[in-house]
N, C-alpha and C positions, 0 to 999 in steps of 0.2 A: 131350217130349210131343207127340202128334200132334193135328192138327186134327180136330175131330169131323166125321164124314162124315154127309151127309144125302142120302137118295135124292131124285132129282128128282121132283117131284110137280106135278100140275096146280094152277094157282093159281085159287082160287075167285073168282067175280065179286064176291061180297060183300067179300072181303078186299082186292081191287084197288080197289074204290070207296072203301072206308074208308081205305085207304092214301092215295089221291089227296086226299080231302077233309081228312083230318087234317093231311097235309103242307102243304096250302095255308093252313090256319088257324094255323100255328105262328108266323107273323110278322105276320099281318093286324092283330092287336090293337095292335101297336107302330107300324105303318106310317102310321096316320092322325093320330098325335099331333103330330109335328113340323110338318107343314104348317099346322095350325090353332092351334098354340101362340101365335103372335103375336096372334091374335084373341081369346084367352081372358082377357086382362088379369089374369093370375095374379100373386100376390106372387112376387118373384124366388126366394125360398126354396122356395116350392111348385113353381115351374117347374123349379128345379134338382133337387129331389127326384123330380119326375115323370120327368125324363130319366135320372136315376141309378138309380132303383129297378129297372128291368127287368134290366139286366146283373147287379146285385148280388143280386137275388132269384133269378135263374137259377143263380147260384153257390151261394147258401145253401140253396136247396130242391132242388138236383139229387139229393141222396141219397134224397129221397122217391120218386123213380122206381124206384130199386133196391128199396127197402122194399116199395112197393106191388106191384111185379112179383113179388117173392118170396112175398108173402102172398096175393095175389088171382089171380095168373096174368096174362099179358100183356094179354089182351083186356079183362078187367074193369078192370085198372089204367089202360089207355088210356081207357076210358069215364069213369072217375073224374077223370082228368086233364083231359079235354075238358070235362067237367061243371064243374070248377073254372074253366077258361078262360071258359066261357060265363057263369057266375055273376059272375066278375070283370068281364067286359065290361059286363054289366047294371048292376052296382054303380057302375062307373066313369061311367056315363051319367046319374047321379042329381044329384049336387052335388059341391062341392069335396072334402068329406070322403070321399064315395063314390069320387071320382076317385082319391084316394091309396090307400084301402083296396082298391078294385077292381083297381088296378094291381098291388098286391102279390099278391092272390088269382090274377089272371090270369097273372102272372109265375110263380107257384108251379106252376100247371097246365102252363105251357110248359116249365118246368124239368124236370118229370117226363116230359113228352113227349120232350124232348131226349134223355133216357136210354133211354126205352122204345122209341122208333121204330126205331133201328138194330137192336135185338133183334127187334122185330116183323118187320122185313124179312128178317133171317136165318132166322127161324122159318117165315115164310109162303112164301118164294120159293126156287126151286131155286138151288143154289150157283153155277151158271154164269150166273145173272142178278143176282147180288148187286151187282156193279159198276154195271150199268145202273140198278137200282132205287135204289141209294144216290145215284147221280147225279140221277135224277128226284126223289128226296126232297129233296136240297139245292136243286135248281133250282126246284121248286114252292114250297118254303119261302121262297126269295128272291123268287119271283114274287108270292106273296101279299102280302108287305109292300110291294113296288113298286107293285102295282095299287092297293092301299089308299091309298098316298101320293099317287098320281096322281088318285084320285077324291075325296080329302078336301076340297079347297077347293071344287070344284063341288058336292059334297054340302052343304057349309056354306052356300053361297048358296041352293041349292034348298030347304033346310030352314028358311029364314027366319033364317039366321045363328045356328043353334042348335048349339053344340058338343056338347051332350048327344046329340042325334039323330045327328050326324055320327059320333061315337065308338060310339054304340049300334048302328049298322048292322052292325058287325062281329059282333054276336051272331047274325045270320041264318046266315052260313056255318058258324059254330061249332055252331049247333043242327042244321044239316044233317049235320055230321060225327057228332054224337051219334046221330042216326037211323041213319046208315050203320053205326055200330058195333053196333047192337042185334042184328042177325042173328048176330054172332060171339060174343055173350055165352054162348049156350047151349053152345057147343063150347069155351069157355074152359077151359084146363087149364094146369098148370104145365109148361113146356117142359123139355127136357133140362137137367139140372144144378140146376134150381130146387127139386127135391124133396130134395136132399142136405142134410146138416147145413151150416149157414152158417158159413163160415170168417170170422174177424174181418178187418177192413180192413187191419190193420197189416202183413200180408204184402206188400201192394202197395208200401208205403213202402221196402222193401228192394230192389226190382227196378229196375235201371237203365232198362229199356225203358219202364216207367211214367213215370219222371221225364223221359225224353227226349220222350215223347208229351205230357206235361203242358207241357213247355217249348214244343214246337211249337204246340200249340193256344193256350196262354196268350198268347204273343207275337203270333201271327197275329191273335188276337181283340182284343188291346190296340190294335194298329195299325188294325185294321178299324174299331173303334168311334170312334177318334180321327179317321180319315178321314171316316167317316159324319157326324160332328158338324161338321167344319171345312172340308171340301173347297170348298164354294161361297165361304166366307169367304176362303180362301187365294187363290182366283182374283180375287175382288173387290178384295182388298188389293193385288194385282199390277196392277190397272187394268182388269179385265174388268167389263162391265156386270152388274148384279145378275141380269138375266134370263139372261145367259150362264152365270153361276154355277150356276143351276138346270139348265141344259142339260148342263153338265159333270157335275153330280151324277147326272142321269138317265142319261148315257152310262156313268158308272161303275157304276150299279146294273144296267143291262142287261148289261154285261160281267161283273159279279159273278154274275148269273144264269147266263150261258153258262159261265163258269169253274167254277161249282159243279156243273154237269152233266159237263163234259168231264173235269175232274180225276179224280173217282172212277171214271167209266166207263173211262178209259184205264188207270188204276192197277190196277183189279181184275183185269186180264188177266194180271198178274204177281204174284209173291209178294215180290219185292224192289222196294221203293217209293222208294229213295233218290233216283233221278233225278227222280221226280215232285215230291218234297218240295223238292229243290234248284231245279227249274224254277219252282215256284210262288213260292219266296222270292226268286229272282233277278228274276222279273217284278215283284214288289212293290218291290224296291229300285230297279230301273230306272224304274218308274212314279212312285215318290215323287220321285226326282231330277228326272224330266221335269216333273212337276206344279209343282215349286217353282222350277226353274231354266230350263227350256226356254222358247222364245218362246211367247207366248200363242196364236199361230196353230197351234201343235202341241198345244193343250190337249186336244182331243177324242181324239187318238191316245194321249197319255200317260195320260189318264183311263181309256181302254179297256184299256191294258196293265196298269195298276194294278188295275183291276177283275177282269181275268182271273186275275191272280196271287192276289188276295185271295179270289175265289170258289173257286178250286181249293184254297186253304189252308183254307177253311171246310168244303169237302166231303170232303177226304182223310181226316180223322180217323174218319169213319164206316167207311171201308174198313179202316183200321188196327185199329179195334175188332174187326172181324170176323176179320181175317187173323191177328191176334196172340193170339187167345184160343181155347180148346179147346171151350168150351160156352157156352150162353146165360147161365148164372149168372156165369161169369167175365167175360163181355162186359159184363153189367150192372154189375158192381162196377167194372170198369175205366172204363167210360163215365161212371159217376157220379162217380168220384174226379177224372178229368180235367176234367170240366165244372164240378165244384165249384170247383176251383182256377182254371181257365181264365176263367170268367165273373167271378169276384171280381177277378182281375187286369185283365180287360177293362174293368171298371167305372171304373178310374182312368185309362184311356187319354185321354179328352177332357180330364180335369183336368190331366194331365201336359202335354198340348199347350198348354193355356191358360196354365199357369204359365210354361212356357218362352217362349211368345210374349210375354207381358207383361214378363218379365225381360229379354229380348233385343231386343224391339221389332220383331221380324220372324220369318219362318218358317224361316230357315236353321238355327238351333239345334234347333228341334223336328225338322227333317228329319235333322240329324246324329245326334241321339239315337235316332230310330226306325231309321235305317239301321244304326247300330251294333248295336242290338238284333236286327235281322234278320240281320246277318252272324253274330252269336253263335248265333242260332237255326239258321242253315244248318249249323253244325258240331254243335250240341247235338242236333239232330233226326235225324242220320244213323243213330243206333243204333236208333231205333224203326222206321226204314225197312228194316232188314235182314230177310231171309227167316228168320223163326223164330216160334215160339209161346212165350208166357210160360209158364214152368213153375211151377205153383202147388204149394207144398209140401203133402205129405199132412197134416202137422200144422203149423198156422200159429200 
């Protein structure tokens, strides 16, 4: 099956503005929670649920993106997803019950956006710009969360130590994204492939490329969320000052942002992506080993190496969705299934690290398990990196 060809077309200013604002909002809602969590004096069970819900909900609700895109068209589906995100942020800033319910609603909106945005990029931008736009998408998504994380504690102080106001501020950029999408609603239409009869999902389960891509995304995401949760703690347990633990995390986040742009941008120039998959995984392995075993004086370097590898690993799936599918409908189905499984797996990453740390009394065993998973991933992911398009059967 051949890739669907799209004639290069000028990109509308409205589409570009909407792309930028929606991308920036896709992690802002999560970025502010961690820094203010110690000040919120929550019950430990509530705090645990608050940190576990986003990844789990992004997995559970990912199919909503495919359903909404098929039923309403990409632009209207994007608007509804950002509306859910905005409402979730507002609910979250009310009280403890609203905090939990709002987190679920916002995560549902983001889950749909995770599926819809790669399809929006493929639909709105010329084929020779897909790699750059996917890279920008991943970079801005990471940047939004990083900026919100950096502003959260200052906002908490300025707001009179109100976590409700601190978390509610994220509704402002979300509302701007809603406004930016309004000009696109009138032209919303079902893109190529979405007007065809819907094939059931089970055809995906029989294709090795799909499982290879699921493995790549799932393991990369599992390790990513474990590192996000525990990187400062790892360094503090090795003797670093708590302030330095925050600096190591900031270095990692900046490198993640850079890697999430560089990986897709470079990979999109080719149709065979095996070398980029391997390089991202090898950087993750080297970075993990360096973080746990290298002298503390090298901490910034190894945090950066780990961040570059993990950022590339988070950005590459967007290119693979576009390069391995023949039309928008197939891309939406593939993206939805991969992210459903991937984020559900990712949600257990911090728990695995915690259990292994408490059982062994150190970080060597968690390191060994994650390195083994990444080595397995290096072999299992090669198939999805090959130059080919998934052949969907005429009758599934």
